[in-house]
C-alpha positions, -999 to 999 in steps of 0.1 A, spaced: 740 -129 -894 736 -103 -920 719 -81 -895 751 -80 -875 773 -78 -906 789 -111 -899 806 -128 -929 805 -165 -930 839 -180 -937 831 -217 -931 796 -232 -928 788 -267 -919 755 -285 -920 750 -299 -885 726 -325 -898 753 -340 -920 785 -332 -901 778 -344 -866 802 -333 -838 803 -353 -806 818 -344 -773 855 -347 -783 849 -326 -814 829 -300 -794 857 -297 -768 883 -294 -796 864 -263 -809 874 -245 -776 911 -245 -785 921 -209 -787 888 -197 -773 888 -172 -743 851 -167 -739 822 -191 -744 786 -178 -746 758 -204 -745 721 -196 -751 694 -219 -737 661 -203 -743 663 -167 -732 691 -175 -707 727 -169 -717 756 -185 -698 790 -169 -701 823 -188 -694 856 -170 -692 878 -199 -702 909 -179 -698 904 -171 -661 883 -201 -649 877 -230 -673 851 -253 -660 856 -291 -662 848 -309 -695 816 -324 -681 802 -289 -674 812 -276 -708 797 -306 -726 764 -301 -707 762 -267 -724 777 -275 -758 758 -307 -766 721 -310 -774 699 -339 -764 712 -360 -793 747 -358 -780 759 -336 -809 771 -300 -809 742 -276 -807 735 -253 -836 742 -226 -845 777 -225 -832 796 -193 -843 832 -184 -837 845 -149 -839 881 -143 -829 885 -158 -794 848 -159 -787 824 -189 -793 786 -185 -793 764 -216 -791 727 -215 -796 705 -186 -807 696 -156 -787 695 -122 -802 708 -104 -771 737 -127 -769 747 -119 -805 746 -82 -796 770 -89 -768 793 -112 -786 793 -96 -821 781 -61 -813 
């Protein structure tokens, strides 16, 4: 995060504060764009223009344990889930 000069305002330990499907979907309130990294692949959702159904969103937001994937970073009206350097350049550049 420091590489992109991103200041942490609120940090939660995902191992202690588990977020299930309902909590993950609640994070999308006020979000216009969602970026999800799975390996080197980045999926972009324009939630303002064409929001997918909750099942599709949850398939991208939740990991195999059924909890919100980490790291999850919100900046303004953008939410980034997972880690991929190129995605951070696009979202936070």
